[in-house]
Each structure stands twice: as structure tokens, then as C-alpha cells.
Phi, psi and omega in degrees: 000137180243132177237128183240137169056050181275137175282133182193170178231152173272126178271320187198148175220156178205148180301150181223119181051209191283322191224012189241172175235151161264131188232111177276125178233156176239124184238159183290313187269339187234008176068223184265137174199168178238138181242148165266123180256099186283134170072007184291343179267004177293151185305326189265003180298130181264003184239000182300329181290356182265347189271062179232149177295159175066014173263114178293129189229159168253121187234141175232145179204164179219157184122154184250338184290190180292336181231085174297159181264124175293135182248336175195151186218128181220141174272137174290146198308310183270131179236117184294148179248123181249136175279177191307309182298323182279334171299317178293331172295317177297322178292328174300311181299313179302320181289329177295319174298314179298326187272334194245341182262139170282150181296149173067010175263118180287139173225073181303320180292321182292324179300318180291328175287328178287315177303315180294320186292327182288314179296324181292319179292327176293326183273017175067026171293153180308120185292329175302321179287312179310305184299317182295318181297312178296315182304322181302309182289329175296310177303320181290326182291330182265010173094016181228050178294143184286139174264114190233000188246355178203158177286127187287340179274312182266342186082355182287148178301145179296134182257132188297327179272000179271163170254149182223143171264125178267114172270118189309324179264006180234299187137196187270139182229124180306135185207163179255351180297157179250354179227157177099063182056047183279136181213141182287161174296320180299328180284319176298320175292322174301318184281331173295321184268348182057046177219112183252125179262344186221157176299325180297317178299314179296320180292317180295322177300317179296321177298319181288312184293323181293321183295316184290320178292326174298326175295317182288328176292342178045048174090359179291134176275143181254114171306317185296329179294324183291318178301320181289324175296315183297327176291318183296309182299320178302313181298323179289330183285321179287342177274348178287000000 
């Protein structure tokens, strides 16, 4: 099989044999897959600088097996620029895709959301909002979409001033409790509309999406989360 000029991003790369790379990519029409980039680590290679995350690329490959051969790689003219903290957010998104998407399953909608997230991070949009929106769409794509618009017991629309207990296998239920995945109606509405007006909404949305993603990870550790925590602790130390 030959694939030409497929829009895609590099999620991860690692050395392979003496002069090649194993490249994990995410493409719009073919989903996540691994390619062999032969000879690209040679000293005279003119394309090694393209094998970086967060660059929108055009990729071509050939082969039917588990490891098709990359035949060409081109950068699309505009390349988003991410600063250090936003690069960490980008790696978190990449790691979620690597951990939660099956290979060769196309996810056209999620690819478009990924592309949008990378450009929003480069445009200095609040990374907490960018990540929450992407996490929401990722959960939906893998079959665990959030219920955000109604109480799953009564069927009533979410009320902004109410509190809800979010049951991972069911959804939100109105409650007077103060513990146990409690989330405000305003947060559910904010996540549904992808518009966050308060720090509380952003914080509660983070707790909810991370809870549901952790269930899907089944104990798998995300290195990117550890890096983000270390960066946060470092900033707190130098500001004291």
C-alpha cells in the first residue's frame, strides 16, 4: 500500500538500528501508526530537523506490515511555536494519544481537535482550557463521552447553581453531598460549551476529565504529567 501526502504530526521518535528512526505519527485519515524512517540519522540527512513534534507535516509511506517505510516528509509552511510550559502540555496530549488510541483506527474529528489544540497553545490561549476541551473530545472518540447537559436520574437539564455527583459509569446526579466527585452545574455547562468563566470551573473540569482519563489509563503512568508537576514545583521554589 502506498500513501501519499497525508496530513500528520509526529508524536514520538526513537533511534532504530544504526541510522534510522522509529516514528510514531498521528494522521487525519489513518489514525496512529508507526513508520520506519530509513537513513534519516545520517550526517548528511537533510530531513532530520523535520522529525519534531508539533510540526504540521505531509507524510508519505509504503508497506502493508506493522512497520511501513516512510518515503517522504515535508513541513507545511506555517509551524506553530510553543514555549517551554506549552511544550509540556503538547507532550501530554501526545502521550494521551499514544496510550489511549489503537493503531490504524482513523479519528478524523479528533485529529482536527488535535491540530486546533496545538495552534491554540502556540497562540497563548489558556492551556487549562485547551487541555480540558481536548480531553473531552478524546474521551468521546474512544467511547466514553461525558454527559454534561442533563441529570441522568431525572432527565432534567443541568442547573448552573446546582451541585452534582459525577458517577464515571453513568453521569451527573443532583446532590447535596460535599464529597465524591462533586462538581457544580456551572462547570458542567462550561465544559459542554467549551467556555470557562472562572478558575473554579477550570479547576473542577480538570478534576473531572482527569478522573475519567485515569480510569481509561488503568494505572499507566504519564511521564508528561510528572514533568509538568516538576516544572510547577520549580517555579514555586524560585518565586519564594
